[in-house]
All heavy atoms as TSV, in Angstrom:
chain	resi	resn	atom	element	x	y	z
A	1	MET	N	N	43.452	175.382	-155.393
A	1	MET	CA	C	43.149	173.976	-155.550
A	1	MET	C	C	41.901	173.647	-154.732
A	1	MET	O	O	41.708	174.148	-153.643
A	1	MET	CB	C	44.332	173.132	-155.086
A	1	MET	CG	C	44.068	171.662	-155.147
A	1	MET	SD	S	45.501	170.682	-154.766
A	1	MET	CE	C	45.970	170.266	-156.419
A	2	VAL	N	N	41.100	172.758	-155.258
A	2	VAL	CA	C	39.859	172.363	-154.618
A	2	VAL	C	C	40.105	171.136	-153.742
A	2	VAL	O	O	40.746	170.181	-154.156
A	2	VAL	CB	C	38.782	172.042	-155.672
A	2	VAL	CG1	C	37.523	171.534	-155.016
A	2	VAL	CG2	C	38.487	173.263	-156.523
A	3	ASN	N	N	39.593	171.167	-152.526
A	3	ASN	CA	C	39.643	170.000	-151.636
A	3	ASN	C	C	38.255	169.388	-151.580
A	3	ASN	O	O	37.296	170.064	-151.224
A	3	ASN	CB	C	40.077	170.403	-150.227
A	3	ASN	CG	C	41.515	170.841	-150.178
A	3	ASN	OD1	O	42.329	170.352	-150.940
A	3	ASN	ND2	N	41.823	171.756	-149.287
A	4	ALA	N	N	38.139	168.123	-151.916
A	4	ALA	CA	C	36.854	167.424	-151.888
A	4	ALA	C	C	36.860	166.406	-150.750
A	4	ALA	O	O	37.851	165.721	-150.524
A	4	ALA	CB	C	36.603	166.725	-153.210
A	5	ILE	N	N	35.728	166.339	-150.059
A	5	ILE	CA	C	35.563	165.384	-148.967
A	5	ILE	C	C	34.304	164.583	-149.247
A	5	ILE	O	O	33.248	165.156	-149.526
A	5	ILE	CB	C	35.421	166.104	-147.606
A	5	ILE	CG1	C	36.664	166.915	-147.302
A	5	ILE	CG2	C	35.155	165.108	-146.504
A	5	ILE	CD1	C	36.521	167.790	-146.064
A	6	LYS	N	N	34.409	163.271	-149.169
A	6	LYS	CA	C	33.240	162.421	-149.356
A	6	LYS	C	C	32.425	162.455	-148.073
A	6	LYS	O	O	32.971	162.352	-146.974
A	6	LYS	CB	C	33.693	161.001	-149.664
A	6	LYS	CG	C	32.574	160.089	-150.076
A	6	LYS	CD	C	33.118	158.749	-150.521
A	6	LYS	CE	C	31.996	157.894	-151.070
A	6	LYS	NZ	N	32.508	156.615	-151.573
A	7	GLY	N	N	31.114	162.623	-148.198
A	7	GLY	CA	C	30.267	162.687	-147.018
A	7	GLY	C	C	28.813	162.455	-147.350
A	7	GLY	O	O	28.452	162.132	-148.470
A	8	LEU	N	N	27.989	162.657	-146.354
A	8	LEU	CA	C	26.554	162.444	-146.446
A	8	LEU	C	C	25.855	163.741	-146.080
A	8	LEU	O	O	26.140	164.331	-145.032
A	8	LEU	CB	C	26.145	161.325	-145.487
A	8	LEU	CG	C	24.681	160.965	-145.398
A	8	LEU	CD1	C	24.240	160.296	-146.701
A	8	LEU	CD2	C	24.448	160.010	-144.240
A	9	PHE	N	N	24.951	164.201	-146.933
A	9	PHE	CA	C	24.191	165.418	-146.678
A	9	PHE	C	C	22.920	165.042	-145.925
A	9	PHE	O	O	22.174	164.169	-146.359
A	9	PHE	CB	C	23.843	166.088	-148.011
A	9	PHE	CG	C	22.986	167.307	-147.878
A	9	PHE	CD1	C	23.516	168.491	-147.404
A	9	PHE	CD2	C	21.647	167.272	-148.227
A	9	PHE	CE1	C	22.730	169.622	-147.284
A	9	PHE	CE2	C	20.855	168.385	-148.115
A	9	PHE	CZ	C	21.396	169.571	-147.643
A	10	ILE	N	N	22.667	165.696	-144.797
A	10	ILE	CA	C	21.468	165.439	-144.008
A	10	ILE	C	C	20.635	166.709	-143.958
A	10	ILE	O	O	21.141	167.784	-143.624
A	10	ILE	CB	C	21.816	164.992	-142.576
A	10	ILE	CG1	C	22.551	163.667	-142.594
A	10	ILE	CG2	C	20.541	164.889	-141.721
A	10	ILE	CD1	C	22.970	163.161	-141.238
A	11	SER	N	N	19.364	166.568	-144.287
A	11	SER	CA	C	18.403	167.659	-144.191
A	11	SER	C	C	17.300	167.205	-143.240
A	11	SER	O	O	16.715	166.138	-143.437
A	11	SER	CB	C	17.821	167.958	-145.574
A	11	SER	OG	O	16.845	168.964	-145.480
A	12	CYS	N	N	17.043	167.988	-142.196
A	12	CYS	CA	C	16.032	167.605	-141.207
A	12	CYS	C	C	15.493	168.861	-140.536
A	12	CYS	O	O	15.963	169.966	-140.800
A	12	CYS	CB	C	16.637	166.654	-140.177
A	12	CYS	SG	S	18.096	167.285	-139.350
A	13	ASP	N	N	14.522	168.675	-139.643
A	13	ASP	CA	C	14.014	169.819	-138.909
A	13	ASP	C	C	14.983	170.174	-137.772
A	13	ASP	O	O	15.909	169.428	-137.474
A	13	ASP	CB	C	12.601	169.569	-138.395
A	13	ASP	CG	C	12.499	168.372	-137.463
A	13	ASP	OD1	O	13.509	167.676	-137.264
A	13	ASP	OD2	O	11.406	168.138	-136.931
A	14	VAL	N	N	14.771	171.334	-137.169
A	14	VAL	CA	C	15.696	171.844	-136.158
A	14	VAL	C	C	15.817	170.900	-134.949
A	14	VAL	O	O	16.942	170.630	-134.508
A	14	VAL	CB	C	15.306	173.271	-135.730
A	14	VAL	CG1	C	16.176	173.757	-134.582
A	14	VAL	CG2	C	15.421	174.223	-136.912
A	15	PRO	N	N	14.731	170.387	-134.384
A	15	PRO	CA	C	14.896	169.486	-133.228
A	15	PRO	C	C	15.711	168.232	-133.553
A	15	PRO	O	O	16.550	167.812	-132.751
A	15	PRO	CB	C	13.464	169.123	-132.833
A	15	PRO	CG	C	12.631	170.236	-133.351
A	15	PRO	CD	C	13.310	170.676	-134.609
A	16	MET	N	N	15.502	167.646	-134.721
A	16	MET	CA	C	16.269	166.451	-135.087
A	16	MET	C	C	17.728	166.817	-135.338
A	16	MET	O	O	18.634	166.043	-134.983
A	16	MET	CB	C	15.668	165.775	-136.326
A	16	MET	CG	C	16.247	164.420	-136.588
A	16	MET	SD	S	16.147	163.256	-135.206
A	16	MET	CE	C	14.396	163.107	-134.969
A	17	ALA	N	N	17.974	167.974	-135.913
A	17	ALA	CA	C	19.360	168.419	-136.111
A	17	ALA	C	C	20.050	168.594	-134.765
A	17	ALA	O	O	21.212	168.208	-134.607
A	17	ALA	CB	C	19.384	169.727	-136.906
A	18	GLN	N	N	19.343	169.139	-133.776
A	18	GLN	CA	C	19.935	169.300	-132.447
A	18	GLN	C	C	20.207	167.951	-131.810
A	18	GLN	O	O	21.204	167.780	-131.112
A	18	GLN	CB	C	19.014	170.134	-131.553
A	18	GLN	CG	C	19.048	171.601	-131.867
A	18	GLN	CD	C	20.447	172.164	-131.737
A	18	GLN	OE1	O	21.104	171.995	-130.720
A	18	GLN	NE2	N	20.918	172.813	-132.782
A	19	PHE	N	N	19.345	166.980	-132.042
A	19	PHE	CA	C	19.589	165.625	-131.535
A	19	PHE	C	C	20.881	165.065	-132.134
A	19	PHE	O	O	21.706	164.487	-131.421
A	19	PHE	CB	C	18.396	164.715	-131.867
A	19	PHE	CG	C	18.622	163.282	-131.482
A	19	PHE	CD1	C	18.528	162.886	-130.163
A	19	PHE	CD2	C	18.950	162.337	-132.439
A	19	PHE	CE1	C	18.747	161.561	-129.791
A	19	PHE	CE2	C	19.178	161.019	-132.090
A	19	PHE	CZ	C	19.078	160.632	-130.760
A	20	ILE	N	N	21.061	165.241	-133.443
A	20	ILE	CA	C	22.261	164.729	-134.110
A	20	ILE	C	C	23.501	165.473	-133.625
A	20	ILE	O	O	24.548	164.861	-133.394
A	20	ILE	CB	C	22.106	164.815	-135.638
A	20	ILE	CG1	C	20.970	163.895	-136.099
A	20	ILE	CG2	C	23.409	164.460	-136.347
A	20	ILE	CD1	C	20.560	164.059	-137.546
A	21	VAL	N	N	23.392	166.788	-133.430
A	21	VAL	CA	C	24.521	167.569	-132.915
A	21	VAL	C	C	24.897	167.099	-131.508
A	21	VAL	O	O	26.080	166.937	-131.182
A	21	VAL	CB	C	24.197	169.078	-132.934
A	21	VAL	CG1	C	25.209	169.880	-132.136
A	21	VAL	CG2	C	24.123	169.589	-134.366
A	22	ASN	N	N	23.899	166.856	-130.666
A	22	ASN	CA	C	24.170	166.372	-129.311
A	22	ASN	C	C	24.766	164.965	-129.333
A	22	ASN	O	O	25.623	164.644	-128.514
A	22	ASN	CB	C	22.907	166.404	-128.461
A	22	ASN	CG	C	22.505	167.808	-128.086
A	22	ASN	OD1	O	23.331	168.718	-128.075
A	22	ASN	ND2	N	21.234	167.995	-127.803
A	23	LEU	N	N	24.308	164.141	-130.258
A	23	LEU	CA	C	24.880	162.804	-130.429
A	23	LEU	C	C	26.355	162.919	-130.813
A	23	LEU	O	O	27.206	162.218	-130.264
A	23	LEU	CB	C	24.099	162.041	-131.498
A	23	LEU	CG	C	24.524	160.625	-131.824
A	23	LEU	CD1	C	24.374	159.730	-130.612
A	23	LEU	CD2	C	23.714	160.095	-132.981
A	24	ASN	N	N	26.662	163.821	-131.712
A	24	ASN	CA	C	28.051	164.058	-132.127
A	24	ASN	C	C	28.880	164.568	-130.951
A	24	ASN	O	O	30.012	164.132	-130.747
A	24	ASN	CB	C	28.082	165.060	-133.276
A	24	ASN	CG	C	29.466	165.293	-133.818
A	24	ASN	OD1	O	30.094	164.392	-134.349
A	24	ASN	ND2	N	29.950	166.514	-133.686
A	25	ALA	N	N	28.318	165.463	-130.146
A	25	ALA	CA	C	29.047	166.037	-129.015
A	25	ALA	C	C	29.330	164.994	-127.934
A	25	ALA	O	O	30.300	165.132	-127.185
A	25	ALA	CB	C	28.257	167.203	-128.431
A	26	SER	N	N	28.495	163.952	-127.856
A	26	SER	CA	C	28.689	162.929	-126.835
A	26	SER	C	C	29.773	161.916	-127.212
A	26	SER	O	O	30.167	161.096	-126.390
A	26	SER	CB	C	27.377	162.193	-126.562
A	26	SER	OG	O	27.028	161.377	-127.660
A	27	MET	N	N	30.260	161.984	-128.440
A	27	MET	CA	C	31.293	161.059	-128.916
A	27	MET	C	C	32.678	161.559	-128.515
A	27	MET	O	O	32.885	162.762	-128.362
A	27	MET	CB	C	31.250	160.963	-130.445
A	27	MET	CG	C	29.957	160.456	-130.990
A	27	MET	SD	S	29.933	158.695	-130.847
A	27	MET	CE	C	28.644	158.279	-131.955
A	28	PRO	N	N	33.629	160.640	-128.382
A	28	PRO	CA	C	35.015	161.084	-128.174
A	28	PRO	C	C	35.502	161.862	-129.406
A	28	PRO	O	O	34.955	161.706	-130.499
A	28	PRO	CB	C	35.800	159.779	-128.022
A	28	PRO	CG	C	34.817	158.686	-128.011
A	28	PRO	CD	C	33.482	159.209	-128.380
A	29	ALA	N	N	36.513	162.666	-129.232
A	29	ALA	CA	C	37.009	163.522	-130.319
A	29	ALA	C	C	37.364	162.732	-131.575
A	29	ALA	O	O	37.134	163.196	-132.692
A	29	ALA	CB	C	38.209	164.325	-129.839
A	30	SER	N	N	37.876	161.535	-131.410
A	30	SER	CA	C	38.281	160.739	-132.576
A	30	SER	C	C	37.089	160.169	-133.348
A	30	SER	O	O	37.247	159.751	-134.494
A	30	SER	CB	C	39.189	159.597	-132.142
A	30	SER	OG	O	38.500	158.730	-131.250
A	31	ASP	N	N	35.887	160.155	-132.733
A	31	ASP	CA	C	34.707	159.580	-133.373
A	31	ASP	C	C	33.684	160.618	-133.817
A	31	ASP	O	O	32.604	160.249	-134.273
A	31	ASP	CB	C	34.020	158.592	-132.425
A	31	ASP	CG	C	34.864	157.368	-132.149
A	31	ASP	OD1	O	35.740	157.050	-132.979
A	31	ASP	OD2	O	34.657	156.729	-131.101
A	32	LYS	N	N	33.982	161.889	-133.686
A	32	LYS	CA	C	33.027	162.923	-134.104
A	32	LYS	C	C	32.807	162.817	-135.601
A	32	LYS	O	O	33.740	162.594	-136.367
A	32	LYS	CB	C	33.523	164.302	-133.707
A	32	LYS	CG	C	33.573	164.445	-132.190
A	32	LYS	CD	C	33.555	165.881	-131.779
A	32	LYS	CE	C	33.730	166.014	-130.292
A	32	LYS	NZ	N	32.564	165.811	-129.530
A	33	PHE	N	N	31.553	162.953	-136.031
A	33	PHE	CA	C	31.218	162.657	-137.416
A	33	PHE	C	C	30.683	163.839	-138.214
A	33	PHE	O	O	30.595	163.754	-139.432
A	33	PHE	CB	C	30.205	161.505	-137.474
A	33	PHE	CG	C	28.971	161.738	-136.651
A	33	PHE	CD1	C	27.908	162.454	-137.148
A	33	PHE	CD2	C	28.880	161.223	-135.367
A	33	PHE	CE1	C	26.758	162.654	-136.391
A	33	PHE	CE2	C	27.744	161.410	-134.597
A	33	PHE	CZ	C	26.679	162.135	-135.111
A	34	ILE	N	N	30.313	164.941	-137.588
A	34	ILE	CA	C	29.825	166.093	-138.341
A	34	ILE	C	C	31.022	166.802	-138.964
A	34	ILE	O	O	31.930	167.246	-138.266
A	34	ILE	CB	C	29.008	167.056	-137.458
A	34	ILE	CG1	C	27.728	166.374	-136.982
A	34	ILE	CG2	C	28.671	168.337	-138.233
A	34	ILE	CD1	C	26.854	167.219	-136.092
A	35	LEU	N	N	31.003	166.902	-140.283
A	35	LEU	CA	C	32.079	167.577	-140.994
A	35	LEU	C	C	31.815	169.074	-141.087
A	35	LEU	O	O	32.728	169.878	-140.958
A	35	LEU	CB	C	32.234	166.988	-142.399
A	35	LEU	CG	C	32.603	165.502	-142.459
A	35	LEU	CD1	C	32.545	164.998	-143.892
A	35	LEU	CD2	C	33.973	165.279	-141.857
A	36	HIS	N	N	30.525	169.445	-141.322
A	36	HIS	CA	C	30.196	170.867	-141.453
A	36	HIS	C	C	28.704	171.073	-141.221
A	36	HIS	O	O	27.886	170.359	-141.781
A	36	HIS	CB	C	30.584	171.363	-142.848
A	36	HIS	CG	C	30.521	172.838	-143.000
A	36	HIS	ND1	N	31.414	173.678	-142.385
A	36	HIS	CD2	C	29.672	173.627	-143.682
A	36	HIS	CE1	C	31.114	174.926	-142.690
A	36	HIS	NE2	N	30.056	174.912	-143.482
A	37	MET	N	N	28.363	172.052	-140.403
A	37	MET	CA	C	26.970	172.481	-140.239
A	37	MET	C	C	26.725	173.577	-141.272
A	37	MET	O	O	27.354	174.626	-141.232
A	37	MET	CB	C	26.724	173.041	-138.836
A	37	MET	CG	C	26.624	171.998	-137.746
A	37	MET	SD	S	25.229	170.873	-137.903
A	37	MET	CE	C	23.828	171.963	-137.726
A	38	LEU	N	N	25.835	173.325	-142.204
A	38	LEU	CA	C	25.567	174.298	-143.263
A	38	LEU	C	C	24.616	175.386	-142.786
A	38	LEU	O	O	24.812	176.557	-143.078
A	38	LEU	CB	C	25.014	173.580	-144.488
A	38	LEU	CG	C	25.930	172.470	-145.026
A	38	LEU	CD1	C	25.225	171.665	-146.093
A	38	LEU	CD2	C	27.221	173.068	-145.549
A	39	ASP	N	N	23.580	174.998	-142.088
A	39	ASP	CA	C	22.643	175.908	-141.434
A	39	ASP	C	C	21.906	175.088	-140.376
A	39	ASP	O	O	22.228	173.927	-140.183
A	39	ASP	CB	C	21.704	176.589	-142.449
A	39	ASP	CG	C	20.802	175.642	-143.218
A	39	ASP	OD1	O	20.361	174.623	-142.647
A	39	ASP	OD2	O	20.506	175.914	-144.385
A	40	PRO	N	N	20.936	175.656	-139.664
A	40	PRO	CA	C	20.308	174.895	-138.565
A	40	PRO	C	C	19.595	173.603	-138.966
A	40	PRO	O	O	19.297	172.776	-138.118
A	40	PRO	CB	C	19.313	175.891	-137.968
A	40	PRO	CG	C	19.878	177.224	-138.307
A	40	PRO	CD	C	20.526	177.057	-139.658
A	41	THR	N	N	19.315	173.412	-140.250
A	41	THR	CA	C	18.586	172.217	-140.665
A	41	THR	C	C	19.345	171.349	-141.667
A	41	THR	O	O	18.800	170.363	-142.159
A	41	THR	CB	C	17.217	172.584	-141.273
A	41	THR	OG1	O	17.434	173.410	-142.417
A	41	THR	CG2	C	16.338	173.290	-140.258
A	42	HIS	N	N	20.566	171.706	-142.001
A	42	HIS	CA	C	21.351	170.943	-142.972
A	42	HIS	C	C	22.764	170.743	-142.451
A	42	HIS	O	O	23.370	171.676	-141.932
A	42	HIS	CB	C	21.408	171.681	-144.317
A	42	HIS	CG	C	20.073	171.897	-144.931
A	42	HIS	ND1	N	19.356	173.052	-144.729
A	42	HIS	CD2	C	19.309	171.100	-145.713
A	42	HIS	CE1	C	18.210	172.966	-145.385
A	42	HIS	NE2	N	18.158	171.778	-145.978
A	43	MET	N	N	23.279	169.519	-142.626
A	43	MET	CA	C	24.639	169.231	-142.191
A	43	MET	C	C	25.282	168.223	-143.125
A	43	MET	O	O	24.600	167.508	-143.862
A	43	MET	CB	C	24.658	168.735	-140.756
A	43	MET	CG	C	23.954	167.429	-140.516
A	43	MET	SD	S	23.831	166.992	-138.784
A	43	MET	CE	C	22.499	168.050	-138.269
A	44	PHE	N	N	26.592	168.201	-143.084
A	44	PHE	CA	C	27.400	167.296	-143.891
A	44	PHE	C	C	28.171	166.425	-142.913
A	44	PHE	O	O	28.891	166.940	-142.060
A	44	PHE	CB	C	28.343	168.139	-144.759
A	44	PHE	CG	C	29.007	167.392	-145.863
A	44	PHE	CD1	C	28.276	166.774	-146.864
A	44	PHE	CD2	C	30.384	167.328	-145.926
A	44	PHE	CE1	C	28.896	166.097	-147.888
A	44	PHE	CE2	C	31.023	166.654	-146.947
A	44	PHE	CZ	C	30.274	166.045	-147.933
A	45	VAL	N	N	27.969	165.097	-142.998
A	45	VAL	CA	C	28.586	164.176	-142.042
A	45	VAL	C	C	29.401	163.114	-142.773
A	45	VAL	O	O	29.250	162.924	-143.987
A	45	VAL	CB	C	27.529	163.490	-141.140
A	45	VAL	CG1	C	26.725	164.508	-140.370
A	45	VAL	CG2	C	26.608	162.587	-141.941
A	46	GLN	N	N	30.214	162.411	-142.017
A	46	GLN	CA	C	30.993	161.309	-142.594
A	46	GLN	C	C	30.032	160.205	-143.039
A	46	GLN	O	O	29.064	159.895	-142.347
A	46	GLN	CB	C	31.982	160.776	-141.566
A	46	GLN	CG	C	33.041	161.788	-141.200
A	46	GLN	CD	C	33.990	161.269	-140.136
A	46	GLN	OE1	O	33.870	160.155	-139.646
A	46	GLN	NE2	N	34.943	162.112	-139.770
A	47	PRO	N	N	30.280	159.600	-144.204
A	47	PRO	CA	C	29.324	158.639	-144.768
A	47	PRO	C	C	29.174	157.342	-143.981
A	47	PRO	O	O	28.123	156.708	-144.026
A	47	PRO	CB	C	29.876	158.361	-146.171
A	47	PRO	CG	C	31.308	158.723	-146.111
A	47	PRO	CD	C	31.432	159.811	-145.078
A	48	HIS	N	N	30.170	156.938	-143.216
A	48	HIS	CA	C	30.103	155.653	-142.519
A	48	HIS	C	C	29.184	155.675	-141.290
A	48	HIS	O	O	28.930	154.630	-140.705
A	48	HIS	CB	C	31.504	155.193	-142.116
A	48	HIS	CG	C	32.138	156.039	-141.054
A	48	HIS	ND1	N	32.794	157.214	-141.339
A	48	HIS	CD2	C	32.189	155.899	-139.715
A	48	HIS	CE1	C	33.243	157.746	-140.211
A	48	HIS	NE2	N	32.885	156.962	-139.205
A	49	VAL	N	N	28.670	156.830	-140.903
A	49	VAL	CA	C	27.829	156.900	-139.704
A	49	VAL	C	C	26.326	156.892	-140.017
A	49	VAL	O	O	25.510	156.989	-139.108
A	49	VAL	CB	C	28.166	158.141	-138.847
A	49	VAL	CG1	C	29.577	158.087	-138.345
A	49	VAL	CG2	C	27.903	159.419	-139.610
A	50	ALA	N	N	25.961	156.731	-141.267
A	50	ALA	CA	C	24.545	156.787	-141.651
A	50	ALA	C	C	23.694	155.779	-140.883
A	50	ALA	O	O	22.645	156.128	-140.340
A	50	ALA	CB	C	24.401	156.576	-143.152
A	51	ASP	N	N	24.142	154.527	-140.813
A	51	ASP	CA	C	23.361	153.495	-140.113
A	51	ASP	C	C	23.296	153.764	-138.618
A	51	ASP	O	O	22.254	153.547	-137.984
A	51	ASP	CB	C	23.941	152.110	-140.379
A	51	ASP	CG	C	23.751	151.671	-141.818
A	51	ASP	OD1	O	22.767	152.120	-142.447
A	51	ASP	OD2	O	24.583	150.892	-142.315
A	52	MET	N	N	24.383	154.256	-138.046
A	52	MET	CA	C	24.398	154.560	-136.612
A	52	MET	C	C	23.425	155.698	-136.300
A	52	MET	O	O	22.668	155.624	-135.330
A	52	MET	CB	C	25.818	154.944	-136.166
A	52	MET	CG	C	25.970	155.151	-134.669
A	52	MET	SD	S	25.707	156.840	-134.076
A	52	MET	CE	C	26.971	157.748	-134.890
A	53	ILE	N	N	23.394	156.728	-137.129
A	53	ILE	CA	C	22.470	157.843	-136.920
A	53	ILE	C	C	21.032	157.348	-137.030
A	53	ILE	O	O	20.187	157.687	-136.203
A	53	ILE	CB	C	22.751	158.988	-137.906
A	53	ILE	CG1	C	24.102	159.636	-137.590
A	53	ILE	CG2	C	21.642	160.031	-137.860
A	53	ILE	CD1	C	24.553	160.666	-138.610
A	54	ARG	N	N	20.757	156.534	-138.049
A	54	ARG	CA	C	19.395	155.995	-138.222
A	54	ARG	C	C	18.963	155.181	-136.999
A	54	ARG	O	O	17.829	155.295	-136.527
A	54	ARG	CB	C	19.322	155.135	-139.469
A	54	ARG	CG	C	19.250	155.922	-140.734
A	54	ARG	CD	C	18.953	155.014	-141.937
A	54	ARG	NE	N	19.100	155.771	-143.158
A	54	ARG	CZ	C	20.117	155.640	-143.998
A	54	ARG	NH1	N	21.070	154.763	-143.762
A	54	ARG	NH2	N	20.182	156.364	-145.086
A	55	SER	N	N	19.854	154.349	-136.483
A	55	SER	CA	C	19.484	153.512	-135.337
A	55	SER	C	C	19.276	154.351	-134.082
A	55	SER	O	O	18.350	154.097	-133.311
A	55	SER	CB	C	20.521	152.421	-135.100
A	55	SER	OG	O	21.735	152.962	-134.657
A	56	LYS	N	N	20.106	155.366	-133.853
A	56	LYS	CA	C	19.936	156.238	-132.683
A	56	LYS	C	C	18.643	157.035	-132.781
A	56	LYS	O	O	17.946	157.222	-131.773
A	56	LYS	CB	C	21.125	157.193	-132.536
A	56	LYS	CG	C	22.428	156.504	-132.224
A	56	LYS	CD	C	22.452	155.977	-130.815
A	56	LYS	CE	C	23.835	155.448	-130.480
A	56	LYS	NZ	N	23.925	154.909	-129.144
A	57	ILE	N	N	18.293	157.495	-133.977
A	57	ILE	CA	C	17.034	158.219	-134.162
A	57	ILE	C	C	15.861	157.282	-133.911
A	57	ILE	O	O	14.881	157.655	-133.265
A	57	ILE	CB	C	16.965	158.845	-135.566
A	57	ILE	CG1	C	17.937	160.024	-135.655
A	57	ILE	CG2	C	15.550	159.301	-135.899
A	57	ILE	CD1	C	18.097	160.594	-137.046
A	58	SER	N	N	15.956	156.054	-134.394
A	58	SER	CA	C	14.900	155.070	-134.169
A	58	SER	C	C	14.713	154.789	-132.682
A	58	SER	O	O	13.579	154.742	-132.177
A	58	SER	CB	C	15.218	153.784	-134.921
A	58	SER	OG	O	14.230	152.821	-134.703
A	59	GLU	N	N	15.817	154.616	-131.954
A	59	GLU	CA	C	15.746	154.407	-130.502
A	59	GLU	C	C	15.109	155.610	-129.814
A	59	GLU	O	O	14.266	155.458	-128.926
A	59	GLU	CB	C	17.143	154.186	-129.923
A	59	GLU	CG	C	17.771	152.874	-130.269
A	59	GLU	CD	C	19.219	152.796	-129.784
A	59	GLU	OE1	O	19.607	153.577	-128.893
A	59	GLU	OE2	O	19.951	151.940	-130.314
A	60	PHE	N	N	15.506	156.803	-130.223
A	60	PHE	CA	C	14.972	158.028	-129.636
A	60	PHE	C	C	13.464	158.130	-129.868
A	60	PHE	O	O	12.702	158.448	-128.960
A	60	PHE	CB	C	15.690	159.238	-130.239
A	60	PHE	CG	C	15.187	160.563	-129.767
A	60	PHE	CD1	C	15.445	161.001	-128.475
A	60	PHE	CD2	C	14.470	161.397	-130.610
A	60	PHE	CE1	C	14.985	162.231	-128.027
A	60	PHE	CE2	C	14.007	162.621	-130.174
A	60	PHE	CZ	C	14.264	163.043	-128.886
A	61	ARG	N	N	13.026	157.831	-131.072
A	61	ARG	CA	C	11.588	157.886	-131.382
A	61	ARG	C	C	10.817	156.827	-130.609
A	61	ARG	O	O	9.707	157.075	-130.147
A	61	ARG	CB	C	11.363	157.722	-132.878
A	61	ARG	CG	C	11.743	158.959	-133.644
A	61	ARG	CD	C	11.397	158.823	-135.090
A	61	ARG	NE	N	11.667	160.070	-135.783
A	61	ARG	CZ	C	11.789	160.178	-137.088
A	61	ARG	NH1	N	11.660	159.109	-137.848
A	61	ARG	NH2	N	12.036	161.338	-137.641
A	62	ASP	N	N	11.391	155.636	-130.453
A	62	ASP	CA	C	10.720	154.580	-129.701
A	62	ASP	C	C	10.559	154.970	-128.236
A	62	ASP	O	O	9.533	154.686	-127.610
A	62	ASP	CB	C	11.493	153.276	-129.787
A	62	ASP	CG	C	11.402	152.628	-131.167
A	62	ASP	OD1	O	10.502	153.025	-131.947
A	62	ASP	OD2	O	12.227	151.749	-131.464
A	63	GLN	N	N	11.573	155.647	-127.669
A	63	GLN	CA	C	11.508	156.073	-126.280
A	63	GLN	C	C	10.500	157.194	-126.061
A	63	GLN	O	O	9.947	157.338	-124.977
A	63	GLN	CB	C	12.881	156.565	-125.804
A	63	GLN	CG	C	13.916	155.485	-125.696
A	63	GLN	CD	C	15.291	156.059	-125.410
A	63	GLN	OE1	O	15.480	157.264	-125.377
A	63	GLN	NE2	N	16.256	155.180	-125.207
A	64	ASN	N	N	10.248	157.981	-127.105
A	64	ASN	CA	C	9.383	159.152	-126.970
A	64	ASN	C	C	8.052	158.995	-127.682
A	64	ASN	O	O	7.390	159.974	-128.004
A	64	ASN	CB	C	10.104	160.394	-127.505
A	64	ASN	CG	C	11.254	160.770	-126.633
A	64	ASN	OD1	O	11.105	160.904	-125.432
A	64	ASN	ND2	N	12.421	160.904	-127.210
A	65	SER	N	N	7.636	157.759	-127.929
A	65	SER	CA	C	6.352	157.501	-128.568
A	65	SER	C	C	5.316	157.205	-127.491
A	65	SER	O	O	5.573	156.470	-126.547
A	65	SER	CB	C	6.456	156.324	-129.524
A	65	SER	OG	O	7.300	156.633	-130.594
A	66	TYR	N	N	4.147	157.746	-127.680
A	66	TYR	CA	C	3.062	157.509	-126.736
A	66	TYR	C	C	2.357	156.206	-127.098
A	66	TYR	O	O	2.028	155.963	-128.245
A	66	TYR	CB	C	2.070	158.661	-126.775
A	66	TYR	CG	C	0.857	158.424	-125.920
A	66	TYR	CD1	C	0.932	158.529	-124.541
A	66	TYR	CD2	C	-0.360	158.067	-126.485
A	66	TYR	CE1	C	-0.170	158.292	-123.741
A	66	TYR	CE2	C	-1.462	157.830	-125.697
A	66	TYR	CZ	C	-1.367	157.939	-124.328
A	66	TYR	OH	O	-2.469	157.701	-123.542
A	67	GLU	N	N	2.156	155.377	-126.103
A	67	GLU	CA	C	1.375	154.161	-126.280
A	67	GLU	C	C	0.195	154.236	-125.317
A	67	GLU	O	O	0.380	154.429	-124.102
A	67	GLU	CB	C	2.222	152.932	-126.001
A	67	GLU	CG	C	3.304	152.716	-127.013
A	67	GLU	CD	C	4.101	151.444	-126.752
A	67	GLU	OE1	O	3.597	150.561	-126.047
A	67	GLU	OE2	O	5.221	151.377	-127.260
A	68	LYS	N	N	-0.987	154.091	-125.854
A	68	LYS	CA	C	-2.187	154.148	-125.040
A	68	LYS	C	C	-2.199	152.998	-124.045
A	68	LYS	O	O	-1.967	151.845	-124.408
A	68	LYS	CB	C	-3.411	154.065	-125.947
A	68	LYS	CG	C	-4.699	154.270	-125.221
A	68	LYS	CD	C	-5.858	154.268	-126.198
A	68	LYS	CE	C	-7.163	154.430	-125.451
A	68	LYS	NZ	N	-8.307	154.410	-126.359
A	69	PRO	N	N	-2.442	153.305	-122.765
A	69	PRO	CA	C	-2.501	152.227	-121.760
A	69	PRO	C	C	-3.634	151.267	-122.062
A	69	PRO	O	O	-4.678	151.656	-122.565
A	69	PRO	CB	C	-2.743	152.950	-120.438
A	69	PRO	CG	C	-2.615	154.400	-120.722
A	69	PRO	CD	C	-2.646	154.612	-122.189
A	70	THR	N	N	-3.436	150.010	-121.746
A	70	THR	CA	C	-4.487	149.015	-122.010
A	70	THR	C	C	-5.347	148.798	-120.794
A	70	THR	O	O	-5.039	149.095	-119.697
A	70	THR	CB	C	-3.873	147.674	-122.418
A	70	THR	OG1	O	-2.948	147.262	-121.436
A	70	THR	CG2	C	-3.207	147.806	-123.758
């Protein structure tokens, strides 16, 4: 019998995948969202965390963006 799970497929580069994995590891066990790591650049996650992942990535990019001093 086939078991199907609804989820979200994420494809990204290795550093961003590691960021998402670390974000998942920082969550309590009941809130972990990665369902399966397919390879170092592809993962399958729970669909309800898409907006949370996007916002955390946005925050991370804002913190690590260079702004020329005035």
